[in-house]
C-alpha positions in Angstrom: 149.7 100.3 55.5 148.0 102.2 52.7 150.9 104.6 52.4 153.4 101.7 52.1 151.3 100.1 49.3 151.2 103.5 47.5 154.9 103.8 47.9 155.8 100.5 46.2 153.2 101.0 43.5 154.6 104.4 42.7 158.2 103.1 43.0 157.5 100.4 40.5 155.8 102.8 38.1 158.7 105.2 38.4 161.4 102.6 37.9 159.7 100.6 35.2 160.4 101.1 31.5 158.9 99.0 28.8 160.7 98.6 25.5 159.0 100.3 22.5 159.0 98.8 19.0 160.1 101.2 16.2 159.8 99.7 12.8 163.0 98.1 11.5 165.2 100.0 14.0 165.9 97.2 16.5 169.6 98.1 16.8 168.8 101.7 17.8 166.0 101.5 20.4 166.5 103.5 23.6 165.5 101.8 26.9 166.0 104.0 30.0 165.7 102.2 33.3 165.9 98.8 31.7 167.9 97.3 34.6 166.2 99.2 37.5 164.7 97.3 40.4 161.0 96.4 40.7 159.1 94.1 43.1 158.6 90.4 42.1 155.1 89.5 41.0 154.7 92.7 39.1 152.5 92.6 35.9 152.4 95.4 33.4 150.1 95.6 30.3 151.3 98.1 27.7 149.6 99.9 24.8 151.9 102.2 22.7 151.7 104.4 19.7 154.7 105.7 17.7 155.2 107.8 14.6 158.4 107.6 12.7 159.7 109.3 9.6 163.0 109.4 7.8 165.1 109.3 4.7 167.1 106.2 4.1 169.5 106.3 1.1 169.9 102.9 -0.4 173.3 101.5 -1.5 174.7 102.2 -4.9 173.6 98.8 -6.4 170.0 98.9 -5.2 167.2 100.0 -7.6 165.6 102.0 -4.8 166.8 105.6 -4.2 165.7 108.5 -2.0 163.5 106.3 0.2 161.3 108.5 2.4 159.0 106.5 4.7 156.6 107.3 7.5 155.0 104.8 9.8 152.3 104.7 12.5 152.8 101.8 14.8 150.5 100.5 17.5 152.0 97.9 19.9 150.7 95.8 22.7 153.0 94.4 25.3 153.2 92.6 28.6 155.9 92.4 31.4 156.2 90.1 34.3 158.8 90.2 37.1 159.9 87.2 39.1 162.8 85.8 41.1 165.4 83.3 39.9 168.2 82.1 42.3 167.3 85.0 44.6 167.8 87.6 41.8 165.3 89.8 40.0 164.3 88.8 36.5 161.9 90.3 34.0 160.3 89.0 30.8 158.8 91.3 28.2 156.7 90.5 25.1 155.6 92.9 22.5 153.6 92.7 19.3 153.5 95.7 16.9 151.0 96.5 14.1 152.3 99.0 11.5 150.7 101.3 8.9 153.5 102.3 6.5 153.6 104.6 3.5 156.3 106.3 1.6 157.9 107.6 -1.6 161.0 106.5 -3.5 162.7 106.4 -6.8 162.7 103.0 -8.4 165.0 102.7 -11.4 164.9 106.4 -11.8 161.1 106.8 -11.6 159.1 108.2 -8.8 156.9 105.7 -7.0 154.9 105.4 -3.8 153.2 102.6 -1.8 151.6 101.5 1.4 151.8 98.6 3.8 149.8 97.6 6.8 150.1 94.5 9.0 152.1 92.9 11.8 155.8 93.7 12.2 158.2 91.3 13.9 157.4 90.6 17.6 159.9 90.9 20.4 160.7 88.9 23.5 163.2 90.1 26.1 164.5 88.4 29.2 166.4 90.5 31.8 168.4 89.0 34.7 169.9 91.4 37.3 173.1 89.7 38.5 174.3 92.2 41.1 172.5 94.7 43.3 168.9 93.8 42.5 167.4 91.0 44.7 164.1 89.3 44.2 162.0 91.2 46.8 158.3 91.0 47.5 156.4 94.3 47.5 156.6 94.8 51.3 160.4 94.1 51.3 160.9 96.3 48.2 159.6 99.4 50.1 162.7 99.2 52.4 165.1 98.5 49.6 167.6 101.3 48.7 168.9 100.7 45.2 172.4 101.8 44.4 174.4 99.8 41.9 172.9 97.2 39.6 174.6 95.1 37.0 172.6 92.8 34.8 172.3 91.0 31.5 169.6 90.4 29.0 168.7 88.6 25.8 166.3 90.1 23.2 164.8 87.9 20.5 163.2 89.3 17.4 160.7 86.8 16.1 159.8 86.8 12.4 156.1 87.2 12.8 155.8 90.3 10.5 154.2 90.5 7.2 156.6 89.5 4.4 156.2 89.2 0.7 159.0 87.3 -1.1 158.6 89.3 -4.3 158.6 92.8 -2.6 161.6 95.0 -1.8 160.0 96.7 1.2 158.3 94.6 3.9 157.1 95.0 7.5 158.7 91.8 8.6 162.4 90.8 8.2 161.8 87.1 7.5 164.7 86.2 9.9 165.4 85.7 13.6 167.5 88.3 15.6 169.2 87.8 18.9 170.7 90.5 21.1 172.8 89.5 24.2 173.5 92.6 26.3 175.1 93.7 29.6 174.1 96.8 31.5 174.8 98.7 34.7 173.0 101.4 36.5 173.8 103.6 39.5 171.3 105.5 41.6 172.3 108.5 43.7 169.5 110.6 45.2 167.2 111.8 42.4 169.8 111.0 39.6 170.0 107.6 37.9 172.9 106.8 35.5 172.9 103.9 33.1 175.2 102.3 30.5 174.3 99.3 28.3 176.2 97.5 25.5 175.1 94.6 23.3 175.2 93.2 19.8 172.5 92.1 17.4 173.0 88.7 15.6 170.8 87.7 12.7 170.0 84.6 10.8 169.8 84.5 7.0 166.9 85.6 4.9 166.8 83.0 2.1 163.6 84.3 0.4 164.7 87.8 -0.6 163.0 88.5 -3.9 162.1 84.9 -4.0 165.4 83.2 -4.8 168.1 85.4 -3.2 169.8 85.2 0.2 170.6 88.2 2.4 172.9 88.1 5.3 173.7 90.8 7.8 176.8 91.3 9.9 176.4 91.8 13.7 175.4 95.3 14.9 177.1 96.6 18.0 175.2 99.1 20.1 176.2 101.3 23.1 173.6 103.4 24.9 173.7 105.7 27.9 171.0 107.4 30.0 170.7 110.0 32.7 167.4 110.2 34.6 166.1 112.6 37.2 163.3 111.7 39.6 161.1 114.5 40.9 159.4 114.3 44.3 156.1 113.9 42.4 157.4 110.6 41.0 157.6 112.1 37.5 161.0 111.3 35.9 162.7 112.5 32.8 165.7 110.9 31.0 168.2 112.1 28.4 169.1 109.2 26.1 171.8 108.4 23.6 172.7 105.4 21.5 175.6 104.6 19.1 175.4 101.7 16.6 178.2 100.3 14.4 178.3 97.5 11.9 175.5 95.7 10.1 176.9 95.5 6.6 174.7 93.2 4.4 175.6 90.6 1.8 173.3 89.7 -1.2 174.2 86.2 -2.4 177.6 86.6 -0.6 178.3 89.9 -2.3 179.0 92.9 0.0 176.5 95.7 -0.3 178.8 98.4 1.2 176.0 99.6 3.7 178.0 99.6 6.9 176.2 101.6 9.6 177.7 104.1 12.0 175.0 106.2 13.6 174.5 108.3 16.7 171.1 109.2 18.1 169.8 111.2 21.0 166.4 111.5 22.7 164.4 112.3 25.7 161.9 110.3 27.8 159.2 111.6 30.2 157.3 109.3 32.5 154.2 110.5 34.4 152.4 108.3 37.0 148.6 108.9 37.0 147.8 106.8 40.1 148.8 103.6 41.7 148.1 101.5 38.6 148.5 103.8 35.6 151.2 105.8 34.0 152.0 107.5 30.7 155.4 107.7 29.0 156.4 109.9 26.1 159.6 109.5 24.1 161.3 111.4 21.3 164.5 110.5 19.5 166.4 111.7 16.4 169.5 110.9 14.5 172.4 113.3 15.1 175.2 111.8 13.0 174.3 109.2 10.4 176.7 107.6 7.9 174.3 105.1 6.4 170.8 104.0 7.4 168.9 104.7 10.6 168.4 108.4 9.7 164.9 108.7 11.2 162.9 110.5 13.8 160.5 108.8 16.3 157.7 110.1 18.5 156.1 107.6 20.8 153.4 107.6 23.6 153.0 104.6 25.9 150.2 103.8 28.4 151.1 101.3 31.2 148.7 99.5 33.5 150.3 97.5 36.4 149.1 95.1 39.0 150.3 92.5 41.4 
């Protein structure tokens, strides 16, 4: 009996992946094993740290040039799995706190600044439609996952620090919604995944106090290949492509259309039945505008039933 309980604990640790919350890069997050199976009744508490740095070149009409930011982000999160109509569902919540500093040219003059505070929170609901049934831990031990097809909805909640008179903020002062579909296929130690979705945003009507900023939808496509070792350690190669997201200031196009491709790697190591550590690295490979940053993250996960 103990071996069976160890098996489903390690299986859940191996298959589970919690979203991480990079600053202002919601369209480019990488989420390996997002639609993989876990037992119902699983609870996971998450503590993560990420460091990101990059150079974002503002559009021609902006007074900010040569923007070079670095951020240290600490996030707490929670995941719960449950059944709905006999299918596996997961809900995730995350709240990040950011320490940001950087340098830029403002109207031709060098300047620098810092920010610290809450960034926008994230809620995500995952519903596996095909191939992932709602199974109790004892039933999950006997389950052999092959093909899974699911859908999800992410919501970016404007809880982040926002100053109406500042150009650079930790929060976006708007809501974001990302419907997504995804599929995964498990064959032996290999796990293949493909997700596609689109971020939709509400208006920010308080940009520099009296201005309105709108952003077009951002399409994303991501793929992952994971390998599971006999020790229950797994490693994943990740990639994501984003396209779109041009902004309008007071209905005037800003010519900041995004077309970016990023790659990365994730390593997950279970410590024991309840604890695991996950490390992630990602970097831009081809960047047309925006999103040219590098992220290092480390996540601790504690799980229980």
